[in-house]
C-alpha positions as CSV (number, residue, x, y, z in Angstrom):
1,X,-5.2,-5.6,-7.7
2,X,-5.8,-2.6,-5.5
3,X,-3.2,-3.9,-3.1
4,X,-0.6,-3.9,-5.9
5,X,-1.7,-0.3,-6.7
6,X,-1.1,0.6,-3.0
7,X,2.4,-1.0,-3.1
8,X,3.2,0.8,-6.3
9,X,2.0,4.0,-4.7
10,X,4.4,3.6,-1.8
11,X,7.3,3.2,-4.2
12,X,6.2,6.3,-6.2
13,X,5.8,8.1,-2.9
14,X,9.6,7.7,-2.3
15,X,10.2,9.4,-5.7
16,X,7.8,12.1,-4.8
17,X,9.8,12.7,-1.7
18,X,12.8,13.2,-3.9
19,X,11.0,15.7,-6.0
20,X,9.8,17.6,-2.9
21,X,13.4,17.9,-1.6
22,X,15.4,18.4,-4.8
23,X,13.2,20.6,-7.1
24,X,13.2,23.7,-4.9
25,X,17.0,23.3,-4.5
26,X,17.4,22.8,-8.3
27,X,19.2,19.5,-7.7
28,X,19.3,16.6,-10.2
29,X,16.4,14.3,-9.6
30,X,17.5,11.4,-11.8
31,X,21.2,10.7,-11.7
32,X,22.2,11.0,-8.1
33,X,21.5,8.6,-5.3
34,X,19.6,9.6,-2.2
35,X,21.8,10.8,0.6
36,X,21.4,12.1,4.2
37,X,20.9,15.9,4.1
38,X,23.1,16.2,7.2
39,X,26.1,13.9,6.7
40,X,25.8,13.6,2.9
41,X,26.4,9.8,3.0
42,X,24.5,7.8,0.4
43,X,21.5,5.9,1.7
44,X,21.8,2.1,1.1
45,X,19.0,0.2,-0.7
46,X,18.0,-1.6,2.5
47,X,17.2,1.8,4.1
48,X,15.0,2.9,1.2
49,X,12.1,0.5,1.7
50,X,9.0,2.8,1.8
51,X,7.6,3.4,5.4
52,X,9.3,0.3,6.9
53,X,12.8,1.7,6.7
54,X,11.7,4.7,8.7
55,X,10.5,2.5,11.6
56,X,13.5,0.1,11.4
57,X,15.8,3.0,11.7
58,X,13.6,4.5,14.5
59,X,13.4,7.7,12.5
60,X,17.1,8.4,12.4
61,X,20.0,8.3,9.9
62,X,21.9,5.1,10.2
63,X,25.2,6.9,9.8
64,X,25.0,10.2,11.7
65,X,21.9,9.6,13.8
66,X,20.2,12.8,12.8
67,X,16.4,12.7,12.9
68,X,14.5,11.9,9.7
69,X,11.4,14.0,9.1
70,X,8.2,12.0,9.5
71,X,7.0,13.7,6.4
72,X,8.9,11.0,4.3
73,X,6.8,8.0,5.4
74,X,3.7,10.2,5.5
75,X,4.1,11.2,1.9
76,X,4.7,7.5,0.9
77,X,1.5,6.5,2.8
78,X,-0.6,9.3,1.3
79,X,0.6,8.4,-2.2
80,X,-0.3,4.8,-1.7
81,X,-3.7,5.5,-0.2
82,X,-4.5,8.3,-2.6
83,X,-3.6,6.3,-5.7
84,X,-5.6,3.3,-4.4
85,X,-8.6,5.5,-3.7
86,X,-8.5,6.9,-7.3
87,X,-8.6,3.5,-8.9
88,X,-11.1,2.2,-6.4
89,X,-13.5,5.0,-7.4
90,X,-12.8,5.1,-11.1
91,X,-11.6,1.6,-11.9
92,X,-8.7,0.6,-14.2
93,X,-9.8,2.9,-17.0
94,X,-8.3,5.8,-19.0
95,X,-10.0,8.2,-16.6
96,X,-8.6,6.4,-13.6
97,X,-5.1,6.4,-15.1
98,X,-5.4,10.2,-15.9
99,X,-6.7,11.2,-12.5
100,X,-4.1,9.0,-10.8
101,X,-1.4,10.7,-12.7
102,X,-2.9,14.1,-11.8
103,X,-2.8,13.1,-8.2
104,X,0.9,12.1,-8.5
105,X,1.6,15.6,-10.0
106,X,-0.5,17.6,-7.6
107,X,0.9,16.0,-4.4
108,X,4.5,17.2,-4.7
109,X,3.4,20.5,-6.2
110,X,1.2,21.1,-3.1
111,X,3.9,20.2,-0.6
112,X,6.6,22.3,-2.4
113,X,4.2,25.3,-2.6
114,X,3.4,24.9,1.1
115,X,7.0,24.9,2.1
116,X,8.7,27.2,-0.4
117,X,5.9,29.2,-2.1
118,X,6.9,28.0,-5.5
119,X,5.4,25.7,-8.1
120,X,8.2,24.2,-10.3
121,X,7.7,24.2,-14.0
122,X,9.1,20.6,-14.0
123,X,5.8,19.6,-12.5
124,X,3.2,22.1,-14.0
125,X,4.4,22.3,-17.6
126,X,5.3,18.6,-17.8
127,X,1.9,17.8,-16.4
128,X,0.2,20.1,-18.9
129,X,1.8,18.3,-21.8
130,X,1.0,14.9,-20.3
131,X,-2.7,16.0,-19.9
132,X,-2.9,17.0,-23.6
133,X,-1.2,13.7,-24.7
134,X,-3.7,11.7,-22.6
135,X,-6.5,13.7,-24.1
136,X,-5.3,12.8,-27.6
137,X,-4.8,9.1,-27.1
138,X,-7.2,8.4,-24.3
139,X,-10.9,8.2,-24.0
140,X,-11.5,10.1,-20.7
141,X,-11.5,13.6,-22.2
142,X,-11.5,15.0,-25.7
143,X,-8.6,17.2,-27.0
144,X,-10.9,20.2,-27.4
145,X,-12.2,19.9,-23.9
146,X,-8.7,19.6,-22.5
147,X,-7.6,22.6,-24.5
148,X,-10.5,24.6,-23.2
149,X,-9.5,23.4,-19.7
150,X,-6.1,24.9,-20.2
151,X,-7.5,28.2,-21.6
152,X,-10.2,28.7,-18.9
153,X,-8.4,27.0,-16.0
154,X,-5.1,28.9,-16.5
155,X,-6.7,31.9,-18.2
156,X,-9.0,32.8,-15.4
157,X,-6.2,32.9,-12.9
158,X,-4.1,34.8,-15.4
159,X,-6.7,37.5,-15.5
160,X,-6.8,37.6,-11.7
161,X,-3.0,37.9,-11.6
162,X,-3.2,40.9,-13.9
163,X,-5.9,42.6,-11.7
164,X,-4.2,41.6,-8.4
165,X,-0.5,40.8,-9.3
166,X,0.7,40.6,-5.7
167,X,-1.9,38.0,-4.8
168,X,-1.4,35.5,-7.6
169,X,1.8,33.9,-9.0
170,X,2.6,32.5,-12.4
171,X,3.0,29.1,-10.9
172,X,-0.7,29.1,-9.9
173,X,-1.7,30.0,-13.5
174,X,0.4,27.1,-14.9
175,X,-0.9,24.7,-12.2
176,X,-4.5,25.4,-13.1
177,X,-3.7,25.1,-16.8
178,X,-2.3,21.7,-16.0
179,X,-5.4,20.7,-14.0
180,X,-7.7,21.9,-16.8
181,X,-5.9,19.6,-19.3
182,X,-6.8,16.6,-17.1
183,X,-10.3,17.3,-15.9
184,X,-11.7,19.9,-18.3
185,X,-12.8,23.5,-17.9
186,X,-15.9,23.0,-15.8
187,X,-14.1,21.1,-13.0
188,X,-11.1,23.4,-13.3
189,X,-13.3,26.5,-12.6
190,X,-14.9,24.6,-9.8
191,X,-11.4,23.8,-8.4
192,X,-10.6,27.5,-8.4
193,X,-13.8,28.3,-6.6
194,X,-13.2,25.6,-4.0
195,X,-9.6,26.6,-3.7
196,X,-10.6,30.2,-3.0
197,X,-13.0,29.0,-0.3
198,X,-10.2,27.0,1.3
199,X,-8.0,30.1,1.2
200,X,-10.6,32.1,3.1
201,X,-10.9,29.3,5.7
202,X,-7.1,29.2,5.9
203,X,-6.8,32.9,6.4
204,X,-9.6,33.0,9.0
205,X,-7.9,30.2,11.0
206,X,-4.5,31.8,10.7
207,X,-5.7,35.3,11.5
208,X,-8.6,35.1,13.8
209,X,-7.9,31.8,15.6
210,X,-4.1,31.5,15.7
211,X,-3.3,35.1,15.3
212,X,-0.3,34.3,13.1
213,X,-1.4,35.9,9.8
214,X,-2.3,39.3,8.5
215,X,-3.1,40.7,5.0
216,X,0.5,40.7,4.1
217,X,1.1,37.1,4.9
218,X,1.5,35.0,1.7
219,X,-0.9,32.1,1.1
220,X,0.3,29.0,-0.7
221,X,-2.6,29.0,-3.1
222,X,-1.3,26.1,-5.1
223,X,-1.5,23.9,-1.9
224,X,-5.2,24.8,-1.7
225,X,-5.9,24.4,-5.4
226,X,-4.6,20.9,-5.4
227,X,-7.2,19.5,-2.9
228,X,-9.8,21.8,-4.5
229,X,-9.2,20.1,-7.8
230,X,-10.1,16.7,-6.4
231,X,-13.0,17.9,-4.4
232,X,-14.4,19.6,-7.6
233,X,-13.8,16.4,-9.7
234,X,-15.3,13.9,-7.3
235,X,-18.0,16.0,-5.5
236,X,-18.4,19.1,-7.6
237,X,-21.8,18.2,-9.0
238,X,-23.1,17.4,-5.5
239,X,-21.8,20.6,-4.1
240,X,-23.4,22.6,-6.9
241,X,-26.7,20.9,-6.4
242,X,-26.6,21.6,-2.7
243,X,-25.8,25.2,-3.4
244,X,-28.6,25.6,-5.9
245,X,-31.0,24.0,-3.4
246,X,-30.0,26.6,-0.8
247,X,-30.9,29.4,-3.2
248,X,-34.3,28.0,-4.2
């Protein structure tokens, strides 16, 4: 069964690649076929097989020969492995389905924010509604807890954006509201804390090690909140216990 999940993840990964490319460019994501960004020729079905087509084509467009970014098969593989990992850890339950969907939402959001410093509403607001619907009809999280997750997950970053407007975008607020609707307020606050730690590490590496950043360099915080959300959900309690033991 997990192998079927992996194959399904590869297919969904192809669609996530579409989201990553088209949403920042405000292109239609449903009613137009995939085409080469260089020659604009539509890609045939035989060249859309996840991962395999990239290697069959030797990483180049069949028509014009332009190089295809290795990001495409990488995203497909990450999607397949990530979705498989979620169901392996949580089983085929409402919780597994909810966290799997959250993963499929956070992955394109993280990549888009990394490349363009934006978090599209098509992902964050759609995901927020989906999280609430799952909380109503599922058994993994109560509606009240999901609602609190939205208020505290998004609200805490909203307060920070009011205090420090140049360092926090509205997309980050909506992203954490979405995350809170899936995992509740405790894990959402943990995700913000871990995301902030990842941001500090990111800045230290960029500034002190690579010398390519300063205080004016923007940080794609959404790209750090995404892994922070999964770290908080799966290992948050262990991290908290470890931290408390250090203080005692």
